[in-house]
C-alpha positions as CSV (number, residue, x, y, z in Angstrom):
1,M,22.8,22.3,19.6
2,N,20.5,19.7,17.9
3,Q,19.6,20.0,14.2
4,T,16.0,21.7,13.8
5,Y,13.4,21.1,11.2
6,D,9.6,22.0,10.8
7,A,8.7,18.2,10.5
8,I,10.2,14.7,11.0
9,V,9.0,11.8,9.2
10,I,10.0,8.5,10.5
11,G,10.0,5.8,8.1
12,A,11.5,5.9,4.2
13,G,8.8,3.5,2.7
14,V,5.9,4.3,0.1
15,I,3.9,6.2,2.5
16,G,7.1,8.1,4.9
17,A,8.2,9.0,0.8
18,S,4.7,10.6,-0.4
19,V,4.3,12.4,3.2
20,A,7.9,14.1,3.0
21,Y,7.5,14.9,-0.6
22,N,3.9,16.6,0.0
23,L,4.6,18.4,3.3
24,S,8.3,19.8,1.3
25,Q,6.0,21.0,-1.3
26,H,4.5,23.3,1.1
27,G,7.9,24.6,2.1
28,M,8.5,22.8,5.2
29,K,11.9,21.6,6.1
30,V,12.0,17.9,6.4
31,L,13.6,15.5,7.8
32,M,13.1,11.6,7.2
33,L,14.4,8.8,9.3
34,E,15.3,5.6,8.5
35,R,16.5,2.5,10.3
36,Q,17.7,0.6,7.5
37,T,17.3,2.0,3.7
38,V,14.9,3.2,1.3
39,G,12.1,0.8,0.7
40,A,13.6,-1.8,3.1
41,G,10.4,-3.0,4.5
42,A,7.3,-3.7,3.0
43,T,7.7,-0.9,0.5
44,G,10.5,-3.4,-1.0
45,A,8.2,-6.5,-1.4
46,S,5.3,-4.8,-2.1
47,S,3.5,-6.5,-5.7
48,G,2.8,-2.8,-6.7
49,L,-1.1,-3.7,-7.8
50,V,-2.8,0.0,-8.9
51,R,-6.4,-0.5,-9.0
52,M,-9.6,1.0,-6.9
53,H,-11.8,-1.9,-5.5
54,Y,-12.7,-1.8,-2.4
55,D,-15.7,-2.5,-0.5
56,I,-15.4,0.5,2.0
57,E,-15.3,3.8,0.7
58,V,-12.6,5.3,2.1
59,D,-10.1,3.1,1.0
60,S,-11.6,3.2,-2.7
61,A,-11.7,7.1,-2.8
62,L,-7.8,7.5,-1.5
63,A,-7.1,5.1,-4.1
64,W,-9.1,7.0,-6.9
65,Q,-7.0,10.0,-5.8
66,S,-3.9,8.0,-5.9
67,F,-5.1,6.9,-9.3
68,Q,-4.6,10.5,-10.9
69,F,-0.9,10.5,-9.8
70,F,0.1,7.0,-11.0
71,R,-1.4,7.9,-14.5
72,N,0.2,11.2,-14.7
73,W,3.3,10.7,-13.0
74,R,5.7,13.4,-14.3
75,E,2.4,15.9,-14.5
76,R,1.8,15.1,-10.9
77,I,4.9,14.7,-9.4
78,G,7.9,16.2,-11.5
79,G,11.1,15.1,-12.8
80,T,12.7,15.4,-16.2
81,S,12.4,12.5,-18.9
82,S,15.7,11.0,-18.5
83,S,15.3,11.0,-14.8
84,L,14.1,8.4,-12.8
85,S,12.5,11.1,-10.4
86,A,10.1,11.2,-13.5
87,S,8.8,7.9,-13.5
88,C,6.4,5.4,-11.2
89,G,6.6,2.6,-13.9
90,F,2.7,2.6,-14.2
91,H,1.7,-0.1,-16.6
92,K,-2.0,0.1,-17.9
93,T,-3.1,-4.0,-17.8
94,G,-6.5,-4.0,-17.0
95,F,-7.7,-4.8,-13.3
96,L,-10.2,-7.9,-12.5
97,Q,-12.0,-8.4,-9.4
98,I,-13.2,-11.7,-9.3
99,V,-15.8,-13.2,-6.7
100,T,-17.9,-16.1,-5.7
101,P,-21.2,-16.3,-6.7
102,D,-22.3,-15.8,-3.3
103,K,-20.9,-11.9,-3.5
104,N,-22.5,-11.0,-6.4
105,G,-24.8,-8.3,-4.7
106,H,-21.7,-7.5,-2.9
107,L,-20.0,-7.0,-6.4
108,R,-22.5,-4.9,-8.0
109,A,-23.1,-2.8,-4.7
110,N,-19.8,-1.9,-4.4
111,V,-19.0,-1.2,-7.9
112,A,-22.1,1.5,-8.0
113,M,-20.0,3.1,-4.7
114,H,-17.2,3.1,-6.7
115,K,-19.0,4.8,-9.9
116,R,-20.2,7.6,-7.3
117,L,-16.5,8.3,-6.9
118,G,-16.5,8.5,-10.0
119,I,-14.2,5.5,-10.6
120,I,-14.2,4.1,-14.1
121,T,-15.6,0.3,-13.5
122,D,-18.6,-1.6,-14.7
123,V,-19.7,-5.1,-13.3
124,I,-19.1,-7.6,-16.3
125,T,-20.0,-11.1,-16.8
126,A,-18.2,-13.9,-17.1
127,D,-18.8,-14.2,-20.4
128,D,-17.3,-11.1,-21.0
129,V,-14.3,-12.1,-18.8
130,K,-13.5,-14.8,-21.2
131,R,-13.9,-12.1,-24.4
132,I,-11.0,-9.8,-22.9
133,A,-8.9,-12.4,-21.5
134,P,-9.5,-15.7,-23.1
135,M,-6.8,-17.3,-21.2
136,I,-9.0,-17.3,-17.9
137,R,-10.7,-20.0,-17.0
138,T,-14.7,-18.9,-16.1
139,D,-16.7,-21.7,-14.7
140,D,-16.7,-21.0,-11.2
141,F,-18.1,-17.6,-11.4
142,E,-20.8,-15.3,-12.9
143,L,-19.6,-12.0,-12.3
144,A,-16.5,-9.6,-12.2
145,A,-15.5,-6.2,-11.7
146,Y,-13.6,-4.4,-14.5
147,E,-11.2,-1.3,-14.3
148,P,-9.7,-1.1,-17.9
149,E,-8.0,1.7,-16.8
150,S,-6.1,0.0,-13.6
151,G,-2.9,-1.9,-14.0
152,Y,0.6,-2.1,-11.6
153,A,3.1,0.1,-10.8
154,D,6.6,-0.2,-9.6
155,P,6.6,0.5,-5.5
156,V,11.0,1.1,-5.8
157,L,10.6,3.8,-8.5
158,T,7.6,5.5,-7.0
159,T,9.1,6.2,-3.5
160,N,12.8,7.2,-5.1
161,S,10.8,9.4,-7.3
162,F,8.8,11.1,-4.1
163,I,12.1,10.8,-2.5
164,E,14.0,12.7,-4.7
165,N,11.4,15.3,-5.4
166,A,11.4,16.3,-2.3
167,K,15.0,16.1,-1.5
168,A,15.0,19.0,-4.6
169,H,12.7,20.7,-2.0
170,G,15.1,20.9,0.9
171,T,14.2,17.5,2.3
172,L,17.2,15.5,4.5
173,L,17.0,11.8,4.3
174,K,19.0,9.7,6.9
175,Q,19.2,6.0,6.6
176,D,21.0,3.6,9.2
177,C,19.3,5.8,11.8
178,E,16.7,4.2,14.1
179,V,14.8,6.5,16.2
180,T,15.4,5.3,20.1
181,G,13.4,8.6,21.6
182,I,10.5,11.1,20.9
183,R,11.0,14.1,22.9
184,V,8.1,15.9,24.7
185,S,7.5,18.9,27.1
186,G,4.3,20.2,27.7
187,G,2.3,18.0,25.8
188,K,4.1,18.6,22.7
189,V,6.5,17.1,20.6
190,Q,9.8,18.6,20.8
191,G,11.8,16.0,18.3
192,V,13.4,12.9,18.1
193,D,16.5,10.8,19.5
194,S,17.8,8.6,17.6
195,S,21.0,6.5,17.0
196,R,22.7,9.2,14.2
197,G,22.0,12.1,17.0
198,S,19.1,14.0,18.2
199,F,16.9,16.3,15.9
200,D,14.6,18.7,16.6
201,A,10.9,19.8,15.2
202,P,7.4,20.5,16.5
203,V,6.3,17.7,13.8
204,V,7.1,13.8,14.2
205,V,5.4,11.7,11.7
206,N,5.1,7.6,12.3
207,C,5.4,6.1,9.1
208,A,7.5,3.3,10.3
209,G,5.2,0.3,9.0
210,T,5.8,-2.4,10.8
211,F,7.7,-0.8,13.7
212,A,5.0,2.0,14.0
213,S,3.4,0.2,17.1
214,R,6.7,0.2,18.9
215,V,7.6,4.1,17.4
216,G,4.2,4.7,19.0
217,K,5.2,3.7,22.0
218,L,7.9,6.0,22.1
219,A,5.4,9.2,22.6
220,G,3.0,7.2,24.5
221,V,0.4,5.8,21.8
222,E,-0.6,2.9,21.4
223,I,-1.0,1.4,18.3
224,P,-2.6,-2.2,17.8
225,L,-0.5,-3.2,15.2
226,D,0.3,-7.5,13.9
227,T,2.5,-8.1,11.2
228,W,1.8,-10.4,8.3
229,T,4.2,-11.9,6.1
230,H,3.1,-13.1,2.8
231,D,5.3,-14.9,0.1
232,V,5.3,-14.2,-3.6
233,A,6.1,-16.1,-6.8
234,F,6.9,-15.0,-10.2
235,V,6.4,-17.8,-12.8
236,K,7.5,-17.7,-16.4
237,R,4.6,-17.8,-18.6
238,P,4.0,-20.0,-21.6
239,P,4.2,-17.3,-24.7
240,Q,0.8,-19.1,-25.8
241,V,-0.8,-18.0,-22.8
242,G,-0.4,-14.0,-23.6
243,M,-0.3,-11.0,-21.7
244,H,-3.3,-10.9,-19.0
245,P,-5.4,-8.4,-17.0
246,T,-3.8,-7.9,-13.4
247,V,-6.4,-9.8,-11.4
248,I,-7.3,-10.5,-7.7
249,D,-8.9,-13.6,-7.3
250,D,-11.8,-14.0,-4.3
251,A,-12.7,-17.4,-5.4
252,L,-9.5,-18.8,-5.3
253,S,-7.9,-16.5,-2.9
254,M,-5.3,-15.0,-4.7
255,Y,-3.9,-12.0,-7.0
256,F,-1.8,-12.2,-10.0
257,R,-0.6,-9.5,-12.3
258,P,2.0,-9.7,-15.4
259,E,5.1,-9.0,-15.2
260,G,6.9,-8.8,-18.8
261,G,7.0,-12.6,-19.5
262,L,6.7,-13.5,-16.2
263,T,3.4,-13.5,-13.6
264,L,3.4,-12.9,-10.3
265,V,1.3,-14.9,-8.2
266,A,0.6,-14.2,-4.1
267,L,-2.3,-15.9,-1.7
268,E,-4.9,-14.5,-0.2
269,D,-4.7,-16.6,2.9
270,E,-2.1,-18.9,4.2
271,N,-0.1,-15.7,4.9
272,R,2.3,-15.9,8.4
273,M,0.9,-13.6,11.3
274,G,2.6,-12.2,14.5
275,E,6.5,-12.5,13.3
276,A,8.5,-10.3,15.0
277,P,9.3,-6.9,13.0
278,E,12.8,-7.5,12.6
279,A,12.5,-11.0,12.1
280,D,14.3,-12.6,9.1
281,L,12.0,-12.7,6.3
282,G,13.7,-16.3,5.0
283,R,12.1,-18.2,2.3
284,V,8.6,-19.0,1.1
285,A,6.4,-21.2,3.4
286,P,7.5,-24.8,2.1
287,D,3.8,-25.6,0.6
288,F,3.6,-22.1,-1.0
289,V,5.3,-22.6,-4.2
290,M,3.1,-26.0,-5.3
291,H,0.0,-24.2,-3.7
292,A,0.9,-20.8,-6.0
293,I,1.0,-22.9,-9.1
294,D,-1.9,-25.0,-8.6
295,R,-4.1,-22.1,-8.0
296,I,-3.1,-19.9,-11.1
297,C,-3.1,-23.5,-13.3
298,E,-6.2,-23.5,-12.3
299,R,-7.5,-20.1,-13.1
300,M,-5.5,-19.5,-16.2
301,D,-5.4,-22.5,-19.8
302,G,-1.7,-22.8,-20.5
303,M,0.1,-22.1,-17.2
304,E,0.9,-25.4,-16.7
305,E,3.5,-25.5,-19.6
306,G,5.1,-22.3,-16.9
307,S,8.3,-22.6,-14.5
308,L,9.0,-21.1,-11.6
309,H,11.0,-18.0,-12.0
310,S,11.7,-16.7,-8.5
311,T,10.4,-16.4,-5.3
312,H,10.4,-13.5,-2.5
313,V,9.1,-12.6,1.0
314,G,7.7,-9.4,2.6
315,R,5.8,-8.2,5.8
316,D,3.7,-5.6,6.4
317,G,1.8,-4.1,9.4
318,L,-1.6,-5.2,9.9
319,T,-4.3,-3.8,12.0
320,P,-7.4,-5.4,13.3
321,D,-9.8,-4.5,11.2
322,Q,-7.0,-4.8,8.2
323,R,-7.6,-1.1,7.7
324,A,-4.9,1.8,8.0
325,V,-4.4,4.4,10.5
326,M,-4.1,7.9,9.5
327,D,-4.1,10.4,12.6
328,K,-3.2,13.0,15.1
329,V,-2.8,11.3,18.2
330,G,-0.9,11.6,21.6
331,P,1.5,14.8,22.0
332,D,0.5,18.2,20.3
333,G,2.2,17.2,16.6
334,F,2.4,13.7,16.5
335,Y,1.0,12.0,13.4
336,V,0.3,8.6,13.0
337,A,0.3,6.8,9.1
338,C,0.5,3.1,9.4
339,G,-1.3,0.0,9.3
340,F,-1.8,-0.4,5.7
341,S,-2.0,-3.9,5.9
342,G,-0.6,-4.9,2.5
343,T,-2.4,-1.8,0.6
344,G,-0.4,1.2,0.9
345,F,1.3,1.2,-2.1
346,K,-1.7,2.0,-4.3
347,L,-2.9,4.4,-1.5
348,S,0.5,6.1,-1.4
349,P,0.0,9.8,-3.4
350,A,-3.6,10.6,-1.7
351,V,-2.1,9.5,1.7
352,G,0.9,12.0,1.7
353,V,-1.8,14.4,0.2
354,C,-3.9,14.3,3.1
355,M,-1.6,13.7,6.2
356,S,0.1,17.2,4.5
357,E,-3.7,18.4,4.8
358,L,-4.2,17.0,8.4
359,I,-0.4,18.3,9.6
360,L,-1.0,22.4,8.0
361,D,-5.1,22.7,7.7
362,G,-5.9,20.6,10.7
363,R,-8.3,17.7,8.6
364,A,-8.0,16.8,5.3
365,K,-9.6,17.9,2.2
366,L,-8.7,15.8,-0.7
367,V,-10.5,12.9,1.1
368,D,-12.1,12.2,4.5
369,I,-9.9,9.8,6.5
370,S,-11.8,10.6,9.5
371,S,-13.1,7.1,9.8
372,L,-9.3,6.1,9.6
373,N,-8.7,7.2,13.3
374,L,-7.0,5.5,15.8
375,G,-9.4,5.7,18.7
376,R,-11.8,3.2,16.7
377,F,-9.9,0.9,18.0
378,A,-10.4,1.1,21.7
379,R,-14.2,2.0,21.0
380,G,-14.6,-1.2,18.9
381,E,-15.6,0.4,16.0
382,H,-13.5,-1.8,14.0
383,L,-14.2,-0.6,9.7
384,K,-16.4,-2.9,7.9
385,G,-17.8,-2.1,4.5
386,E,-21.2,-2.4,3.9
387,H,-21.1,-5.0,1.6
388,S,-18.3,-6.7,2.8
389,Y,-15.9,-9.9,1.1
390,G,-14.8,-9.8,4.8
391,H,-10.8,-9.9,5.6
392,I,-8.6,-9.7,3.1
393,W,-6.0,-11.8,4.6
394,K,-6.8,-14.7,5.8
């Protein structure tokens, strides 16, 4: 006889971990199935930025609600002070969103939207940026958005915290367990088949990251999901540069943040699209390090005296409008939370709450996620901000 659960969550990255944790908080018996190991996909290579600046309200709302968790992790999630389950590794550095002068109006409008949500943010001038971060060169932009309370967190710690606290409420995790089938009868989900056996549940949640499209097909659901493969460099920061904020720099198409005595640098352009989810990540692109170092030296005084520390490569699921899918689709009991297109980590606490509300109550209450429905793609209704900066990844 198959083992029976209230819900099966496919994928043990940060999204799946958050969903499992939140379902377990409502007394559900949850099974997590992971084809490799915890955080082996996009989560393990995430840059971990925690910020609220988006050009679409639903993303900013999810990020703002998630921020309440990151800055009060022990109180919101739990765990003892001596336990890793009590930590998400959040560091407050302040956050800057730099835009080109032609996007100044968009920046002002988006910050006004953020303030309506309650986000702590403001539009500041290039001179203000110089006072906040004297090492930043400001001659090519006029305005930036500043979030003084934002920063970054540790994706692995965050994921493990969700899972450990979910386990404390009865969740079971099976790793090295690939889902091979989703059983449906009478239009309702019955359970899943996997490389480690079959399991029954009336609810299955697809949080499979880059593999979410393949998992969807097992339930007869088509999810338009590509992949983007991104390169990241860590640079040893010269002591004279000093600690700097976390920055998204649209003027130079990059983002960067501190990591102790290092600076993480990644590019918004020159990303590789369309690689198979299981393709070897390999090494960074041949010209990546040169371009990344050129740009960080262009933005910050003194960085030319730094040196390369290390690099890594990650891959995430990318939807046609580079926005997530959070929806109830296909057979009754089948749910999807995928396609976060490189921004899932910072949204993950609220995503877990919203998905649990959708599953248990029929709709999300913390944030209205109805615009993130899967059907928008078939209707040709791609999400785009009223004051859009364009696609993040180019």
